[in-house]
C-alpha positions in Angstrom: 0.0 0.0 0.0 1.4 3.4 -0.9 2.6 5.5 2.1 1.2 8.9 2.5 3.4 12.0 2.5 2.6 12.6 6.2 3.6 9.1 7.3 6.8 9.2 5.3 7.8 12.6 6.8 7.4 11.1 10.3 9.3 7.8 9.8 12.2 7.2 12.2 15.6 8.4 11.3 18.4 5.9 12.1 22.2 5.8 11.9 23.6 4.1 8.8 26.5 1.7 8.7 28.6 0.1 6.0 25.9 -2.5 5.7 23.8 0.2 4.1 26.4 0.9 1.4 24.4 -0.6 -1.4 21.2 1.0 -0.3 23.0 4.4 -0.4 24.4 3.6 -3.9 20.9 2.6 -5.1 19.5 6.0 -3.8 22.3 7.8 -5.7 21.4 6.0 -8.8 17.7 6.7 -8.3 18.5 10.4 -8.4 20.6 10.1 -11.6 23.9 10.3 -9.7 26.7 7.8 -10.2 26.6 4.9 -7.7 30.0 5.8 -6.3 30.3 2.7 -4.1 34.0 3.3 -3.3 33.2 6.8 -2.0 30.2 5.6 0.0 32.3 3.0 1.7 34.8 5.7 2.7 32.2 8.1 3.9 30.3 5.5 6.0 33.5 4.3 7.6 34.9 7.8 8.4 31.7 9.6 9.0 28.2 9.2 10.4 25.3 8.3 8.1 21.7 9.1 8.7 18.7 7.7 6.8 15.0 6.7 6.7 14.0 3.3 5.6 11.6 3.0 2.7 8.4 1.6 4.2 7.3 0.1 0.9 10.3 -2.2 0.5 14.1 -2.6 0.9 16.0 0.6 0.5 16.1 4.2 1.8 13.8 7.2 1.4 16.5 9.6 2.2 20.1 9.7 3.5 23.1 11.9 4.2 26.6 11.6 5.8 28.2 13.9 8.4 32.0 13.9 8.7 33.2 15.4 12.0 36.4 17.4 12.5 35.9 17.7 16.2 34.0 20.6 17.9 35.3 23.1 15.3 33.5 21.8 12.2 31.4 19.0 10.7 30.7 18.5 7.0 27.3 17.4 5.6 27.3 15.6 2.3 25.4 13.2 0.0 21.9 14.6 1.0 19.6 12.5 -1.2 15.8 12.0 -1.3 14.3 9.3 -3.4 12.6 10.7 -6.5 9.1 9.5 -5.6 9.4 11.1 -2.1 10.4 14.6 -3.2 8.6 17.6 -1.9 7.2 15.8 1.1 9.4 17.5 3.7 11.6 14.4 4.0 14.9 16.1 3.2 14.0 19.1 5.4 13.3 16.8 8.3 16.5 14.9 7.8 18.5 18.1 7.8 16.8 19.4 10.9 17.7 16.1 12.6 21.3 16.6 11.6 21.4 20.1 12.9 19.9 19.0 16.2 22.5 16.2 16.5 25.3 18.7 15.7 24.3 21.1 18.5 26.8 24.0 18.7 29.2 22.5 16.1 29.6 24.7 13.1 28.7 23.0 9.8 29.7 23.2 6.2 28.4 21.7 2.9 28.5 22.0 -0.9 25.1 23.0 -2.3 23.7 22.5 -5.7 21.3 25.2 -7.1 18.4 23.0 -6.2 19.5 22.5 -2.6 20.7 25.9 -1.8 17.4 27.6 -0.9 16.7 24.9 1.7 20.1 25.3 3.3 19.7 29.1 3.3 16.4 28.6 5.1 18.2 26.5 7.7 20.8 29.2 8.4 23.6 28.4 6.0 25.4 31.2 4.1 27.5 31.0 0.9 31.2 31.8 1.4 32.6 30.9 -2.0 31.9 28.6 -5.0 33.5 25.5 -6.3 34.0 24.6 -10.0 33.6 20.9 -10.7 35.8 20.1 -13.7 36.3 16.8 -15.6 38.2 15.6 -18.6 41.2 13.8 -20.1 44.3 15.7 -19.2 46.1 16.8 -22.4 49.4 18.1 -21.1 49.2 21.0 -23.7 50.0 23.6 -21.0 53.1 22.4 -19.2 53.3 22.3 -15.4 56.0 24.2 -13.5 59.2 22.3 -12.6 58.3 21.6 -9.0 59.7 18.3 -7.7 56.9 15.8 -7.1 57.2 12.1 -6.2 55.0 9.2 -4.9 54.3 9.4 -1.2 55.8 6.8 1.2 54.8 5.7 4.6 57.6 7.9 6.0 55.8 11.0 4.6 52.5 10.5 6.4 53.3 12.4 9.6 54.6 15.4 7.6 51.5 15.3 5.4 49.2 15.2 8.4 51.0 18.2 9.9 50.8 20.2 6.7 47.2 19.3 6.2 46.3 20.4 9.8 48.1 23.8 9.2 46.3 24.5 5.9 42.9 22.9 6.5 42.8 24.5 10.0 41.6 21.4 11.8 42.8 17.9 12.5 41.6 15.4 9.9 44.1 12.7 10.7 41.2 10.1 10.6 40.8 10.9 6.8 44.4 11.6 5.8 45.7 8.4 7.3 43.2 6.5 5.2 44.4 8.0 1.9 47.0 5.3 1.1 44.3 2.7 1.2 41.5 4.8 -0.3 43.5 6.4 -3.2 45.2 4.7 -6.2 47.8 7.4 -6.2 49.2 9.7 -3.6 51.8 12.3 -4.4 53.9 14.8 -2.4 55.8 17.9 -3.6 59.1 18.3 -1.8 61.7 21.0 -1.9 64.9 20.9 0.1 63.6 18.0 2.1 60.4 19.8 3.1 57.0 18.6 1.9 55.2 21.6 0.4 52.1 20.0 -0.9 50.2 16.7 -1.4 47.4 15.3 -3.5 45.6 12.1 -4.0 43.7 10.5 -7.0 41.0 8.1 -5.9 38.8 5.9 -8.2 35.3 7.0 -8.7 33.4 5.1 -11.4 35.2 5.7 -14.7 37.3 8.7 -13.4 40.0 9.5 -10.9 39.1 12.2 -8.5 41.9 14.6 -7.5 41.5 15.4 -3.8 42.5 16.6 -1.4 44.8 19.0 -3.1 46.9 21.0 -0.6 49.9 23.1 -1.8 52.0 26.1 -0.9 51.2 27.8 -4.2 49.5 27.4 -7.6 52.7 26.2 -9.2 52.9 23.3 -6.7 49.3 22.5 -7.2 49.8 22.3 -11.0 52.8 20.0 -10.6 50.8 17.7 -8.3 47.9 17.5 -10.8 50.2 16.8 -13.7 51.9 14.0 -11.8 48.6 12.4 -11.0 47.4 12.8 -14.5 50.5 11.1 -15.8 49.8 8.1 -13.6 46.3 7.3 -14.9 44.5 6.7 -18.2 41.2 7.7 -16.8 39.6 11.2 -17.1 40.3 13.4 -14.1 37.7 15.1 -12.0 38.1 17.6 -9.2 36.4 20.5 -7.4 38.5 23.7 -7.4 37.6 26.8 -5.4 36.7 29.5 -8.0 39.1 31.9 -6.3 42.0 29.9 -7.7 41.5 31.4 -11.2 45.1 30.6 -12.4 44.8 26.9 -11.6 41.3 26.7 -13.2 42.6 28.4 -16.3 45.5 26.0 -16.5 43.5 22.8 -16.1 41.0 24.0 -18.8 43.9 24.7 -21.1 44.7 21.0 -20.6 41.3 19.8 -21.7 39.6 19.5 -18.3 36.2 21.2 -18.6 33.8 22.8 -16.2 30.7 20.6 -15.7 29.0 22.3 -12.7 29.4 24.8 -9.9 28.4 24.5 -6.3 28.0 26.9 -3.4 30.3 26.3 -0.5 28.2 27.1 2.6 28.8 27.4 6.3 26.5 27.6 9.4 27.5 29.2 12.7 30.9 30.3 11.2 31.9 33.5 9.3 34.1 31.3 7.0 35.8 28.0 6.8 38.9 27.6 9.0 42.4 27.3 7.6 44.0 29.0 4.6 41.9 28.9 1.4 44.9 30.2 -0.6 46.7 26.9 -0.1 43.6 24.7 0.0 42.8 24.0 -3.7 40.4 21.1 -3.7 38.6 19.0 -1.1 39.0 15.2 -0.5 35.4 15.1 -1.7 32.6 17.7 -1.7 30.7 15.2 0.5 33.3 15.6 3.3 34.6 19.1 2.8 
């Protein structure tokens, strides 16, 4: 029997686990998104998932994932509502539940044009925008001659320290998972000092570049070029639009803009850390 909008909006919200990975991927597919099972596995392991069971059968009506960086920040991502349950207040209810669970913790998220009005209603404000780019890297525009090499286990402590300095909060629980999560992890090193790092992790038919942390644009370019040379897949990444020089360079190399998203915060004037050296997130779902 079909469930009424009122009853769906009042179904219990529960925590998700890695056992819900396929249901989350099914919901992504339902909304026309890629299944992204590799990413879902990472998010459900390193973050906290929330969802509502579909009363008409196996699956989820709605879901999202919250990645915590301690009391200073949490990131909300993968907010999805099944197509047949749209405009029934389900997504709003899920978001209000997440806000209540977060308490005084500041929040951030990447918003599509469709989702942004709801987030603004819930107190989020736009701080900048992100340009999602995708394509096969052509190497037409050369990268600066910044030394880049594959990362080793001995680099991990230095990478975590650099990330904490630039991201502004401790995300050791994510960075230490990069060697297992990513296919390629590169560091830029000058005079024995690591000045940047970037990973490329598999997502359907692409490699996503993220996180991308670097002391300057030249270092970011060298890291992207090194990762591009290591894969035959198209690259995809999400670059802060304020990094105009980097965006111009990747587009000269055949990587095209496919969407823009608003970077939003709640209970904060802006994201912590140094945006000038933070070029791309690990994933927009985790900030």
